[in-house]
PDB file of N, CA, C and O in Angstrom:
ATOM      1  N   UNK A   1       0.538  -1.088  -0.281  1.00  0.00           N
ATOM      2  CA  UNK A   1      -0.010   0.178   0.115  1.00  0.00           C
ATOM      3  C   UNK A   1       1.209   1.942   0.077  1.00  0.00           C
ATOM      4  O   UNK A   1       2.423   2.073   0.230  1.00  0.00           O
ATOM      5  N   UNK A   2       0.478   2.608  -0.101  1.00  0.00           N
ATOM      6  CA  UNK A   2       0.906   3.105  -0.808  1.00  0.00           C
ATOM      7  C   UNK A   2       0.064   4.735  -0.684  1.00  0.00           C
ATOM      8  O   UNK A   2      -1.003   5.077  -1.193  1.00  0.00           O
ATOM      9  N   UNK A   3       1.104   5.596   0.273  1.00  0.00           N
ATOM     10  CA  UNK A   3      -0.643   6.877   0.371  1.00  0.00           C
ATOM     11  C   UNK A   3      -0.272   7.965  -0.364  1.00  0.00           C
ATOM     12  O   UNK A   3       0.857   8.449  -0.282  1.00  0.00           O
ATOM     13  N   UNK A   4      -1.137   8.393  -1.081  1.00  0.00           N
ATOM     14  CA  UNK A   4      -0.105   8.846  -2.957  1.00  0.00           C
ATOM     15  C   UNK A   4      -1.230  10.137  -2.252  1.00  0.00           C
ATOM     16  O   UNK A   4      -2.375  10.053  -1.809  1.00  0.00           O
ATOM     17  N   UNK A   5      -0.037  11.590  -2.444  1.00  0.00           N
ATOM     18  CA  UNK A   5      -0.391  13.319  -1.595  1.00  0.00           C
ATOM     19  C   UNK A   5      -0.571  14.690  -2.837  1.00  0.00           C
ATOM     20  O   UNK A   5       0.275  15.328  -3.463  1.00  0.00           O
ATOM     21  N   UNK A   6      -2.136  14.748  -2.809  1.00  0.00           N
ATOM     22  CA  UNK A   6      -1.983  16.238  -3.701  1.00  0.00           C
ATOM     23  C   UNK A   6      -2.018  16.794  -3.134  1.00  0.00           C
ATOM     24  O   UNK A   6      -2.448  16.494  -2.020  1.00  0.00           O
ATOM     25  N   UNK A   7      -1.511  18.319  -3.485  1.00  0.00           N
ATOM     26  CA  UNK A   7      -1.888  19.363  -3.106  1.00  0.00           C
ATOM     27  C   UNK A   7      -2.631  20.210  -4.913  1.00  0.00           C
ATOM     28  O   UNK A   7      -2.254  20.627  -6.008  1.00  0.00           O
ATOM     29  N   UNK A   8      -3.653  20.033  -4.216  1.00  0.00           N
ATOM     30  CA  UNK A   8      -4.095  21.249  -6.049  1.00  0.00           C
ATOM     31  C   UNK A   8      -5.001  22.801  -5.812  1.00  0.00           C
ATOM     32  O   UNK A   8      -5.335  22.975  -4.640  1.00  0.00           O
ATOM     33  N   UNK A   9      -5.266  23.513  -6.444  1.00  0.00           N
ATOM     34  CA  UNK A   9      -6.148  24.836  -6.560  1.00  0.00           C
ATOM     35  C   UNK A   9      -7.383  24.215  -5.799  1.00  0.00           C
ATOM     36  O   UNK A   9      -7.574  22.999  -5.775  1.00  0.00           O
ATOM     37  N   UNK A  10      -8.153  25.065  -5.222  1.00  0.00           N
ATOM     38  CA  UNK A  10      -9.328  24.768  -5.126  1.00  0.00           C
ATOM     39  C   UNK A  10     -10.180  24.685  -5.795  1.00  0.00           C
ATOM     40  O   UNK A  10     -11.194  24.020  -5.586  1.00  0.00           O
ATOM     41  N   UNK A  11      -9.875  25.521  -6.984  1.00  0.00           N
ATOM     42  CA  UNK A  11     -11.578  25.499  -8.190  1.00  0.00           C
ATOM     43  C   UNK A  11     -10.931  24.196  -8.856  1.00  0.00           C
ATOM     44  O   UNK A  11     -11.793  23.329  -8.709  1.00  0.00           O
ATOM     45  N   UNK A  12     -10.017  23.730  -9.407  1.00  0.00           N
ATOM     46  CA  UNK A  12      -9.821  22.289  -9.734  1.00  0.00           C
ATOM     47  C   UNK A  12     -10.553  20.692  -8.612  1.00  0.00           C
ATOM     48  O   UNK A  12     -10.854  19.589  -9.069  1.00  0.00           O
ATOM     49  N   UNK A  13     -10.615  20.994  -7.620  1.00  0.00           N
ATOM     50  CA  UNK A  13     -11.240  20.524  -6.687  1.00  0.00           C
ATOM     51  C   UNK A  13     -12.021  19.163  -7.722  1.00  0.00           C
ATOM     52  O   UNK A  13     -11.546  18.082  -8.069  1.00  0.00           O
ATOM     53  N   UNK A  14     -13.509  19.845  -8.018  1.00  0.00           N
ATOM     54  CA  UNK A  14     -14.181  18.746  -8.236  1.00  0.00           C
ATOM     55  C   UNK A  14     -14.077  18.135 -10.214  1.00  0.00           C
ATOM     56  O   UNK A  14     -14.737  17.412 -10.961  1.00  0.00           O
ATOM     57  N   UNK A  15     -12.959  18.898 -10.284  1.00  0.00           N
ATOM     58  CA  UNK A  15     -12.269  18.174 -11.492  1.00  0.00           C
ATOM     59  C   UNK A  15     -11.775  16.641 -11.818  1.00  0.00           C
ATOM     60  O   UNK A  15     -11.912  15.718 -12.621  1.00  0.00           O
ATOM     61  N   UNK A  16     -10.688  17.285  -9.872  1.00  0.00           N
ATOM     62  CA  UNK A  16     -10.241  15.695  -9.996  1.00  0.00           C
ATOM     63  C   UNK A  16     -10.725  14.644  -9.034  1.00  0.00           C
ATOM     64  O   UNK A  16      -9.941  13.724  -8.799  1.00  0.00           O
ATOM     65  N   UNK A  17     -12.210  14.644  -8.287  1.00  0.00           N
ATOM     66  CA  UNK A  17     -12.618  13.853  -8.141  1.00  0.00           C
ATOM     67  C   UNK A  17     -13.610  13.266  -8.654  1.00  0.00           C
ATOM     68  O   UNK A  17     -13.747  12.100  -8.285  1.00  0.00           O
ATOM     69  N   UNK A  18     -14.620  13.795  -9.632  1.00  0.00           N
ATOM     70  CA  UNK A  18     -14.594  13.374 -11.052  1.00  0.00           C
ATOM     71  C   UNK A  18     -13.548  11.925 -11.660  1.00  0.00           C
ATOM     72  O   UNK A  18     -13.782  10.716 -11.686  1.00  0.00           O
ATOM     73  N   UNK A  19     -12.263  12.803 -12.125  1.00  0.00           N
ATOM     74  CA  UNK A  19     -11.637  11.998 -13.091  1.00  0.00           C
ATOM     75  C   UNK A  19     -11.022  10.762 -12.053  1.00  0.00           C
ATOM     76  O   UNK A  19     -10.355   9.835 -12.511  1.00  0.00           O
ATOM     77  N   UNK A  20     -11.357  10.894 -10.550  1.00  0.00           N
ATOM     78  CA  UNK A  20     -10.362   9.802 -10.114  1.00  0.00           C
ATOM     79  C   UNK A  20     -11.771   8.612  -9.651  1.00  0.00           C
ATOM     80  O   UNK A  20     -11.649   7.387  -9.678  1.00  0.00           O
ATOM     81  N   UNK A  21     -13.003   9.338  -9.265  1.00  0.00           N
ATOM     82  CA  UNK A  21     -13.956   8.446  -9.357  1.00  0.00           C
ATOM     83  C   UNK A  21     -14.215   7.481 -10.535  1.00  0.00           C
ATOM     84  O   UNK A  21     -14.975   6.513 -10.532  1.00  0.00           O
ATOM     85  N   UNK A  22     -13.266   8.028 -11.767  1.00  0.00           N
ATOM     86  CA  UNK A  22     -13.678   7.163 -13.330  1.00  0.00           C
ATOM     87  C   UNK A  22     -12.956   6.504 -13.793  1.00  0.00           C
ATOM     88  O   UNK A  22     -13.232   5.990 -14.877  1.00  0.00           O
ATOM     89  N   UNK A  23     -11.440   6.189 -13.003  1.00  0.00           N
ATOM     90  CA  UNK A  23     -10.965   5.332 -12.383  1.00  0.00           C
ATOM     91  C   UNK A  23     -11.020   4.426 -11.657  1.00  0.00           C
ATOM     92  O   UNK A  23     -10.062   3.653 -11.630  1.00  0.00           O
ATOM     93  N   UNK A  24     -12.618   4.109 -10.471  1.00  0.00           N
ATOM     94  CA  UNK A  24     -12.821   2.872  -9.293  1.00  0.00           C
ATOM     95  C   UNK A  24     -12.287   4.110  -7.207  1.00  0.00           C
ATOM     96  O   UNK A  24     -12.563   3.957  -6.017  1.00  0.00           O
ATOM     97  N   UNK A  25     -11.480   5.126  -8.035  1.00  0.00           N
ATOM     98  CA  UNK A  25     -11.104   5.821  -7.094  1.00  0.00           C
ATOM     99  C   UNK A  25     -12.164   6.465  -5.962  1.00  0.00           C
ATOM    100  O   UNK A  25     -12.791   7.462  -6.321  1.00  0.00           O
ATOM    101  N   UNK A  26     -12.391   5.939  -4.605  1.00  0.00           N
ATOM    102  CA  UNK A  26     -13.930   6.761  -3.847  1.00  0.00           C
ATOM    103  C   UNK A  26     -13.518   6.773  -2.718  1.00  0.00           C
ATOM    104  O   UNK A  26     -14.230   7.441  -1.968  1.00  0.00           O
ATOM    105  N   UNK A  27     -12.171   6.053  -1.997  1.00  0.00           N
ATOM    106  CA  UNK A  27     -12.102   6.470  -0.960  1.00  0.00           C
ATOM    107  C   UNK A  27     -10.920   7.613  -0.769  1.00  0.00           C
ATOM    108  O   UNK A  27      -9.875   7.617  -1.419  1.00  0.00           O
ATOM    109  N   UNK A  28     -11.189   8.339  -0.011  1.00  0.00           N
ATOM    110  CA  UNK A  28      -9.254   9.609  -0.163  1.00  0.00           C
ATOM    111  C   UNK A  28      -9.914  10.196   1.058  1.00  0.00           C
ATOM    112  O   UNK A  28     -11.009   9.746   1.395  1.00  0.00           O
ATOM    113  N   UNK A  29      -9.391  11.084   1.694  1.00  0.00           N
ATOM    114  CA  UNK A  29      -8.929  12.454   2.802  1.00  0.00           C
ATOM    115  C   UNK A  29      -8.857  13.334   1.696  1.00  0.00           C
ATOM    116  O   UNK A  29      -8.153  13.251   0.690  1.00  0.00           O
ATOM    117  N   UNK A  30      -9.914  14.422   2.119  1.00  0.00           N
ATOM    118  CA  UNK A  30      -9.657  15.481   1.922  1.00  0.00           C
ATOM    119  C   UNK A  30      -9.507  16.951   3.030  1.00  0.00           C
ATOM    120  O   UNK A  30     -10.109  16.914   4.104  1.00  0.00           O
ATOM    121  N   UNK A  31      -8.957  17.766   2.786  1.00  0.00           N
ATOM    122  CA  UNK A  31      -8.044  18.496   3.741  1.00  0.00           C
ATOM    123  C   UNK A  31      -8.573  19.759   2.600  1.00  0.00           C
ATOM    124  O   UNK A  31      -8.869  19.717   1.406  1.00  0.00           O
ATOM    125  N   UNK A  32      -8.512  21.105   3.834  1.00  0.00           N
ATOM    126  CA  UNK A  32      -8.870  23.310   3.772  1.00  0.00           C
ATOM    127  C   UNK A  32      -7.467  23.251   3.847  1.00  0.00           C
ATOM    128  O   UNK A  32      -7.477  22.599   4.891  1.00  0.00           O
ATOM    129  N   UNK A  33      -6.279  23.387   3.615  1.00  0.00           N
ATOM    130  CA  UNK A  33      -5.026  23.986   3.709  1.00  0.00           C
ATOM    131  C   UNK A  33      -4.455  25.698   2.495  1.00  0.00           C
ATOM    132  O   UNK A  33      -4.556  26.174   1.364  1.00  0.00           O
ATOM    133  N   UNK A  34      -3.742  25.988   4.177  1.00  0.00           N
ATOM    134  CA  UNK A  34      -3.279  26.542   3.020  1.00  0.00           C
ATOM    135  C   UNK A  34      -1.339  27.166   3.150  1.00  0.00           C
ATOM    136  O   UNK A  34      -0.690  26.981   4.180  1.00  0.00           O
ATOM    137  N   UNK A  35      -0.859  27.739   2.133  1.00  0.00           N
ATOM    138  CA  UNK A  35       0.288  27.256   1.154  1.00  0.00           C
ATOM    139  C   UNK A  35       0.851  27.984   0.772  1.00  0.00           C
ATOM    140  O   UNK A  35       0.162  28.977   0.538  1.00  0.00           O
ATOM    141  N   UNK A  36       2.120  28.134   0.467  1.00  0.00           N
ATOM    142  CA  UNK A  36       2.285  28.964  -1.412  1.00  0.00           C
ATOM    143  C   UNK A  36       3.696  27.953  -2.189  1.00  0.00           C
ATOM    144  O   UNK A  36       4.637  27.255  -1.809  1.00  0.00           O
ATOM    145  N   UNK A  37       3.311  28.255  -2.997  1.00  0.00           N
ATOM    146  CA  UNK A  37       5.375  27.189  -3.806  1.00  0.00           C
ATOM    147  C   UNK A  37       6.003  28.934  -4.383  1.00  0.00           C
ATOM    148  O   UNK A  37       6.054  30.044  -3.853  1.00  0.00           O
ATOM    149  N   UNK A  38       6.405  28.342  -5.773  1.00  0.00           N
ATOM    150  CA  UNK A  38       6.760  29.215  -6.045  1.00  0.00           C
ATOM    151  C   UNK A  38       6.477  31.336  -5.796  1.00  0.00           C
ATOM    152  O   UNK A  38       7.089  32.332  -5.413  1.00  0.00           O
ATOM    153  N   UNK A  39       5.496  31.030  -6.198  1.00  0.00           N
ATOM    154  CA  UNK A  39       4.961  32.656  -6.080  1.00  0.00           C
ATOM    155  C   UNK A  39       4.823  33.487  -5.084  1.00  0.00           C
ATOM    156  O   UNK A  39       4.691  34.703  -4.949  1.00  0.00           O
ATOM    157  N   UNK A  40       4.897  32.346  -4.259  1.00  0.00           N
ATOM    158  CA  UNK A  40       4.821  33.330  -2.022  1.00  0.00           C
ATOM    159  C   UNK A  40       4.004  33.993  -2.125  1.00  0.00           C
ATOM    160  O   UNK A  40       4.137  34.793  -1.199  1.00  0.00           O
ATOM    161  N   UNK A  41       3.096  34.256  -2.713  1.00  0.00           N
ATOM    162  CA  UNK A  41       1.830  34.256  -2.434  1.00  0.00           C
ATOM    163  C   UNK A  41       1.518  35.903  -3.425  1.00  0.00           C
ATOM    164  O   UNK A  41       2.077  36.315  -4.441  1.00  0.00           O
ATOM    165  N   UNK A  42       0.507  36.455  -2.662  1.00  0.00           N
ATOM    166  CA  UNK A  42       0.012  37.609  -3.668  1.00  0.00           C
ATOM    167  C   UNK A  42      -0.456  38.801  -3.363  1.00  0.00           C
ATOM    168  O   UNK A  42      -0.388  39.029  -2.155  1.00  0.00           O
ATOM    169  N   UNK A  43      -0.978  39.784  -4.099  1.00  0.00           N
ATOM    170  CA  UNK A  43      -1.574  40.941  -3.463  1.00  0.00           C
ATOM    171  C   UNK A  43      -2.765  41.070  -3.480  1.00  0.00           C
ATOM    172  O   UNK A  43      -3.618  40.897  -4.351  1.00  0.00           O
ATOM    173  N   UNK A  44      -2.790  41.437  -2.304  1.00  0.00           N
ATOM    174  CA  UNK A  44      -5.032  42.274  -3.296  1.00  0.00           C
ATOM    175  C   UNK A  44      -5.629  43.359  -2.941  1.00  0.00           C
ATOM    176  O   UNK A  44      -5.531  43.046  -1.754  1.00  0.00           O
ATOM    177  N   UNK A  45      -6.282  44.582  -2.884  1.00  0.00           N
ATOM    178  CA  UNK A  45      -7.130  45.389  -3.462  1.00  0.00           C
ATOM    179  C   UNK A  45      -8.048  45.573  -2.116  1.00  0.00           C
ATOM    180  O   UNK A  45      -8.984  44.784  -1.991  1.00  0.00           O
ATOM    181  N   UNK A  46      -7.815  46.696  -0.966  1.00  0.00           N
ATOM    182  CA  UNK A  46      -9.103  45.870  -0.484  1.00  0.00           C
ATOM    183  C   UNK A  46      -9.310  47.545   0.479  1.00  0.00           C
ATOM    184  O   UNK A  46      -8.468  48.240   1.050  1.00  0.00           O
ATOM    185  N   UNK A  47     -10.885  47.723   0.296  1.00  0.00           N
ATOM    186  CA  UNK A  47     -11.047  48.785   0.733  1.00  0.00           C
ATOM    187  C   UNK A  47     -10.236  49.866  -0.132  1.00  0.00           C
ATOM    188  O   UNK A  47     -11.209  50.589  -0.348  1.00  0.00           O
ATOM    189  N   UNK A  48      -9.213  50.499  -0.768  1.00  0.00           N
ATOM    190  CA  UNK A  48      -7.843  50.992  -0.807  1.00  0.00           C
ATOM    191  C   UNK A  48      -6.496  50.157  -0.751  1.00  0.00           C
ATOM    192  O   UNK A  48      -5.505  50.050  -1.473  1.00  0.00           O
ATOM    193  N   UNK A  49      -6.819  49.752   0.143  1.00  0.00           N
ATOM    194  CA  UNK A  49      -5.751  48.913   1.107  1.00  0.00           C
ATOM    195  C   UNK A  49      -4.954  48.243  -0.028  1.00  0.00           C
ATOM    196  O   UNK A  49      -5.408  47.758  -1.064  1.00  0.00           O
ATOM    197  N   UNK A  50      -3.263  48.340   0.511  1.00  0.00           N
ATOM    198  CA  UNK A  50      -3.175  46.875  -0.419  1.00  0.00           C
ATOM    199  C   UNK A  50      -2.116  46.013   1.214  1.00  0.00           C
ATOM    200  O   UNK A  50      -1.401  46.351   2.157  1.00  0.00           O
ATOM    201  N   UNK A  51      -2.832  44.566   0.465  1.00  0.00           N
ATOM    202  CA  UNK A  51      -2.556  43.852   1.518  1.00  0.00           C
ATOM    203  C   UNK A  51      -1.222  42.170   0.770  1.00  0.00           C
ATOM    204  O   UNK A  51      -1.127  41.681  -0.356  1.00  0.00           O
ATOM    205  N   UNK A  52      -0.877  42.016   1.397  1.00  0.00           N
ATOM    206  CA  UNK A  52       0.236  40.487   1.344  1.00  0.00           C
ATOM    207  C   UNK A  52      -0.524  39.412   1.877  1.00  0.00           C
ATOM    208  O   UNK A  52      -0.488  39.224   3.093  1.00  0.00           O
ATOM    209  N   UNK A  53      -1.290  38.589   1.054  1.00  0.00           N
ATOM    210  CA  UNK A  53      -1.407  37.391   1.254  1.00  0.00           C
ATOM    211  C   UNK A  53      -0.294  36.580   1.496  1.00  0.00           C
ATOM    212  O   UNK A  53       0.588  37.433   1.594  1.00  0.00           O
ATOM    213  N   UNK A  54       0.175  35.644   1.635  1.00  0.00           N
ATOM    214  CA  UNK A  54       1.114  34.592   1.613  1.00  0.00           C
ATOM    215  C   UNK A  54       0.869  33.214   1.961  1.00  0.00           C
ATOM    216  O   UNK A  54       1.510  32.167   1.863  1.00  0.00           O
ATOM    217  N   UNK A  55      -0.280  33.553   2.405  1.00  0.00           N
ATOM    218  CA  UNK A  55      -0.647  31.926   2.046  1.00  0.00           C
ATOM    219  C   UNK A  55      -1.985  31.806   1.428  1.00  0.00           C
ATOM    220  O   UNK A  55      -3.033  32.263   1.883  1.00  0.00           O
ATOM    221  N   UNK A  56      -1.791  31.018   0.143  1.00  0.00           N
ATOM    222  CA  UNK A  56      -2.342  30.694  -0.585  1.00  0.00           C
ATOM    223  C   UNK A  56      -4.244  29.219  -0.159  1.00  0.00           C
ATOM    224  O   UNK A  56      -4.496  28.033   0.055  1.00  0.00           O
ATOM    225  N   UNK A  57      -4.528  29.789  -0.220  1.00  0.00           N
ATOM    226  CA  UNK A  57      -6.078  28.538   0.412  1.00  0.00           C
ATOM    227  C   UNK A  57      -5.607  27.042  -1.194  1.00  0.00           C
ATOM    228  O   UNK A  57      -5.528  27.059  -2.423  1.00  0.00           O
ATOM    229  N   UNK A  58      -5.462  26.180  -0.247  1.00  0.00           N
ATOM    230  CA  UNK A  58      -5.476  24.272  -1.193  1.00  0.00           C
ATOM    231  C   UNK A  58      -6.368  23.500  -0.241  1.00  0.00           C
ATOM    232  O   UNK A  58      -6.915  23.499   0.862  1.00  0.00           O
ATOM    233  N   UNK A  59      -6.117  22.692  -1.634  1.00  0.00           N
ATOM    234  CA  UNK A  59      -7.269  21.962  -1.130  1.00  0.00           C
ATOM    235  C   UNK A  59      -6.059  20.408  -1.468  1.00  0.00           C
ATOM    236  O   UNK A  59      -5.442  20.228  -2.518  1.00  0.00           O
ATOM    237  N   UNK A  60      -6.018  19.136   0.265  1.00  0.00           N
ATOM    238  CA  UNK A  60      -5.448  18.386   0.029  1.00  0.00           C
ATOM    239  C   UNK A  60      -5.671  17.346  -0.032  1.00  0.00           C
ATOM    240  O   UNK A  60      -6.449  16.918   0.821  1.00  0.00           O
ATOM    241  N   UNK A  61      -5.226  16.559  -0.865  1.00  0.00           N
ATOM    242  CA  UNK A  61      -6.067  14.967  -1.081  1.00  0.00           C
ATOM    243  C   UNK A  61      -4.998  13.758  -0.717  1.00  0.00           C
ATOM    244  O   UNK A  61      -3.921  13.548  -1.275  1.00  0.00           O
ATOM    245  N   UNK A  62      -5.463  13.185   0.132  1.00  0.00           N
ATOM    246  CA  UNK A  62      -4.692  12.034   0.183  1.00  0.00           C
ATOM    247  C   UNK A  62      -4.986  10.945  -0.288  1.00  0.00           C
ATOM    248  O   UNK A  62      -5.721  11.292  -1.212  1.00  0.00           O
ATOM    249  N   UNK A  63      -4.914   9.162  -0.341  1.00  0.00           N
ATOM    250  CA  UNK A  63      -5.459   8.580  -1.232  1.00  0.00           C
ATOM    251  C   UNK A  63      -4.588   7.210  -1.422  1.00  0.00           C
ATOM    252  O   UNK A  63      -3.917   6.990  -2.430  1.00  0.00           O
ATOM    253  N   UNK A  64      -4.678   6.468  -0.492  1.00  0.00           N
ATOM    254  CA  UNK A  64      -4.706   4.850   0.272  1.00  0.00           C
ATOM    255  C   UNK A  64      -4.786   4.028  -0.851  1.00  0.00           C
ATOM    256  O   UNK A  64      -5.817   3.676  -1.424  1.00  0.00           O
ATOM    257  N   UNK A  65      -3.161   3.629  -1.245  1.00  0.00           N
ATOM    258  CA  UNK A  65      -3.705   2.579  -2.959  1.00  0.00           C
ATOM    259  C   UNK A  65      -2.870   1.772  -3.184  1.00  0.00           C
ATOM    260  O   UNK A  65      -1.674   2.018  -3.026  1.00  0.00           O
ATOM    261  N   UNK A  66      -3.322   0.644  -3.599  1.00  0.00           N
ATOM    262  CA  UNK A  66      -1.857  -0.387  -3.922  1.00  0.00           C
ATOM    263  C   UNK A  66      -1.229  -0.350  -4.930  1.00  0.00           C
ATOM    264  O   UNK A  66      -1.581  -0.443  -6.106  1.00  0.00           O
ATOM    265  N   UNK A  67      -0.181  -0.197  -4.422  1.00  0.00           N
ATOM    266  CA  UNK A  67       1.104  -0.719  -5.597  1.00  0.00           C
ATOM    267  C   UNK A  67       1.510  -0.432  -6.529  1.00  0.00           C
ATOM    268  O   UNK A  67       2.370   0.357  -6.922  1.00  0.00           O
ATOM    269  N   UNK A  68       0.588  -1.393  -7.106  1.00  0.00           N
ATOM    270  CA  UNK A  68      -0.251  -1.016  -8.831  1.00  0.00           C
ATOM    271  C   UNK A  68      -0.861   0.536  -9.187  1.00  0.00           C
ATOM    272  O   UNK A  68      -0.588   1.426  -9.992  1.00  0.00           O
ATOM    273  N   UNK A  69      -1.521   0.391  -8.463  1.00  0.00           N
ATOM    274  CA  UNK A  69      -2.092   1.385  -8.863  1.00  0.00           C
ATOM    275  C   UNK A  69      -1.836   3.058  -8.636  1.00  0.00           C
ATOM    276  O   UNK A  69      -2.607   4.014  -8.718  1.00  0.00           O
ATOM    277  N   UNK A  70      -0.499   2.960  -8.337  1.00  0.00           N
ATOM    278  CA  UNK A  70      -0.225   4.563  -7.946  1.00  0.00           C
ATOM    279  C   UNK A  70      -0.064   5.515  -9.287  1.00  0.00           C
ATOM    280  O   UNK A  70      -0.372   6.707  -9.268  1.00  0.00           O
ATOM    281  N   UNK A  71       0.497   4.791 -10.541  1.00  0.00           N
ATOM    282  CA  UNK A  71       1.063   5.263 -11.002  1.00  0.00           C
ATOM    283  C   UNK A  71      -0.556   6.271 -11.862  1.00  0.00           C
ATOM    284  O   UNK A  71      -0.791   7.474 -11.978  1.00  0.00           O
ATOM    285  N   UNK A  72      -1.244   5.153 -12.241  1.00  0.00           N
ATOM    286  CA  UNK A  72      -2.009   5.982 -12.822  1.00  0.00           C
ATOM    287  C   UNK A  72      -3.364   6.564 -11.986  1.00  0.00           C
ATOM    288  O   UNK A  72      -4.441   6.866 -12.502  1.00  0.00           O
ATOM    289  N   UNK A  73      -2.922   6.653 -10.212  1.00  0.00           N
ATOM    290  CA  UNK A  73      -3.753   7.764  -9.555  1.00  0.00           C
ATOM    291  C   UNK A  73      -3.040   8.713  -9.247  1.00  0.00           C
ATOM    292  O   UNK A  73      -3.372   9.571  -8.430  1.00  0.00           O
ATOM    293  N   UNK A  74      -1.773   8.679  -9.974  1.00  0.00           N
ATOM    294  CA  UNK A  74      -1.064   9.796 -10.079  1.00  0.00           C
ATOM    295  C   UNK A  74      -0.953  10.925 -11.163  1.00  0.00           C
ATOM    296  O   UNK A  74      -0.712  12.110 -10.932  1.00  0.00           O
ATOM    297  N   UNK A  75      -1.216  10.229 -12.630  1.00  0.00           N
ATOM    298  CA  UNK A  75      -1.122  10.305 -13.606  1.00  0.00           C
ATOM    299  C   UNK A  75      -2.462  10.947 -13.636  1.00  0.00           C
ATOM    300  O   UNK A  75      -2.466  12.079 -14.121  1.00  0.00           O
ATOM    301  N   UNK A  76      -3.593  10.478 -13.229  1.00  0.00           N
ATOM    302  CA  UNK A  76      -5.250  10.701 -13.166  1.00  0.00           C
ATOM    303  C   UNK A  76      -4.691  12.576 -12.069  1.00  0.00           C
ATOM    304  O   UNK A  76      -4.972  13.702 -12.479  1.00  0.00           O
ATOM    305  N   UNK A  77      -4.343  12.438 -11.477  1.00  0.00           N
ATOM    306  CA  UNK A  77      -4.623  13.522 -10.221  1.00  0.00           C
ATOM    307  C   UNK A  77      -4.223  14.866 -11.856  1.00  0.00           C
ATOM    308  O   UNK A  77      -5.036  15.670 -12.314  1.00  0.00           O
ATOM    309  N   UNK A  78      -3.098  14.697 -12.232  1.00  0.00           N
ATOM    310  CA  UNK A  78      -2.081  15.510 -12.555  1.00  0.00           C
ATOM    311  C   UNK A  78      -2.670  15.945 -14.264  1.00  0.00           C
ATOM    312  O   UNK A  78      -1.924  16.785 -14.767  1.00  0.00           O
ATOM    313  N   UNK A  79      -3.279  15.724 -14.745  1.00  0.00           N
ATOM    314  CA  UNK A  79      -3.871  15.890 -15.890  1.00  0.00           C
ATOM    315  C   UNK A  79      -4.941  15.959 -15.297  1.00  0.00           C
ATOM    316  O   UNK A  79      -4.897  14.918 -15.953  1.00  0.00           O
ATOM    317  N   UNK A  80      -5.786  16.069 -14.794  1.00  0.00           N
ATOM    318  CA  UNK A  80      -7.149  16.672 -14.053  1.00  0.00           C
ATOM    319  C   UNK A  80      -7.390  17.640 -13.370  1.00  0.00           C
ATOM    320  O   UNK A  80      -8.514  18.047 -13.078  1.00  0.00           O
ATOM    321  N   UNK A  81      -5.772  18.363 -12.869  1.00  0.00           N
ATOM    322  CA  UNK A  81      -5.395  20.004 -12.127  1.00  0.00           C
ATOM    323  C   UNK A  81      -4.766  20.549 -12.584  1.00  0.00           C
ATOM    324  O   UNK A  81      -4.318  21.569 -12.062  1.00  0.00           O
ATOM    325  N   UNK A  82      -4.243  19.938 -14.394  1.00  0.00           N
ATOM    326  CA  UNK A  82      -3.790  21.329 -14.713  1.00  0.00           C
ATOM    327  C   UNK A  82      -4.654  22.505 -15.662  1.00  0.00           C
ATOM    328  O   UNK A  82      -4.170  23.621 -15.851  1.00  0.00           O
TER     329      UNK A  82
END
């Protein structure tokens, strides 16, 4: 058994979930998390004032699969999350 963990953008969650269901994956753990990658956050303007948003909302998916199913699961998540 292997644990596959993916961190995706929140608006891609439904696409990833639907793609995983098509390959037979129905059990997974989903968490709402915050973080940043290469972009190091972003800035937003609220009522004329500029704010630095350093932690961006993300979705973390954890899937426990057999060793033979690791590559198809990873490929499916990558294609659906792009």
